MIVEX-565816 format. One line per 2 residues: their letters; for each residue x, z, y of C-alpha. Coordinates in nm, 3 decimals, decimal comma. Layout:
% MIVEX-565816
A = X/Z/Y ~ ...
***
This chain:
% MIVEX-565816
MN = 1,514/0,010/0,488 ~ 1,557/0,243/0,200
KN = 1,261/0,443/0,071 ~ 1,398/0,779/0,186
IM = 1,435/0,665/0,546 ~ 1,079/0,530/0,552
KG = 0,950/0,859/0,413 ~ 1,158/1,055/0,663
NW = 1,016/0,863/0,955 ~ 0,662/0,852/0,822
NQ = 0,512/1,090/1,077 ~ 0,644/0,871/1,357
MK = 0,525/0,553/1,186 ~ 0,168/0,668/1,115
GS = 0,040/0,573/1,459 ~ 0,180/0,224/1,432
VK = 0,033/0,184/1,082 ~ -0,307/0,304/1,201
QK = -0,294/0,062/1,494 ~ -0,198/-0,233/1,271
WG = -0,438/-0,152/0,986 ~ -0,732/0,031/1,143
EL = -0,930/0,048/0,819 ~ -0,679/0,293/0,671
TD = -0,805/0,648/0,695 ~ -0,607/0,964/0,766
DD = -0,646/1,046/0,397 ~ -0,491/0,709/0,313
LD = -0,197/0,785/0,541 ~ -0,150/1,126/0,380
YI = -0,158/0,963/0,035 ~ 0,092/0,692/0,133
EG = 0,351/0,948/0,255 ~ 0,587/0,671/0,366
SR = 0,588/0,487/0,033 ~ 0,598/0,111/0,075
DK = 0,437/0,059/-0,266 ~ 0,151/0,294/-0,185
LV = 0,097/0,123/0,151 ~ 0,085/-0,217/-0,020
GR = -0,166/-0,080/-0,271 ~ -0,393/0,063/-0,003
LQ = -0,387/-0,265/0,188 ~ -0,495/-0,441/-0,128
ER = -0,782/-0,195/-0,172 ~ -0,904/-0,182/0,188
YG = -0,852/-0,544/0,289 ~ -0,880/-0,725/-0,045
HA = -0,534/-0,881/-0,007 ~ -0,336/-1,014/-0,299
QD = -0,021/-0,814/-0,368 ~ 0,215/-1,079/-0,228
QA = 0,012/-1,105/0,094 ~ 0,007/-0,725/0,138
ER = 0,382/-0,707/0,075 ~ 0,447/-0,979/0,336
EV = 0,233/-0,795/0,592 ~ 0,420/-0,469/0,532
DD = 0,758/-0,640/0,549 ~ 0,661/-0,826/0,869
WR = 0,530/-0,503/1,025 ~ 0,849/-0,317/0,934
AT = 1,069/-0,594/1,075 ~ 0,869/-0,612/1,397
ND = 0,881/-0,235/1,446 ~ 1,240/-0,180/1,328
Y = 1,128/0,037/1,038
***
């Protein structure tokens, strides 16, 4: 999915993100604004994941949810 489509659908995707990664706060979601890179970075911060692990989780989540 291209970055603009993810950003455009971000409001719809927030609930799914919050459900998947419950440690992300509303402030985190506002900061991320649909940016894959920002989501990966926040997952690294909140969960202590390496970048490649965080990227895999985001990609798997997007594939599972058709985002």
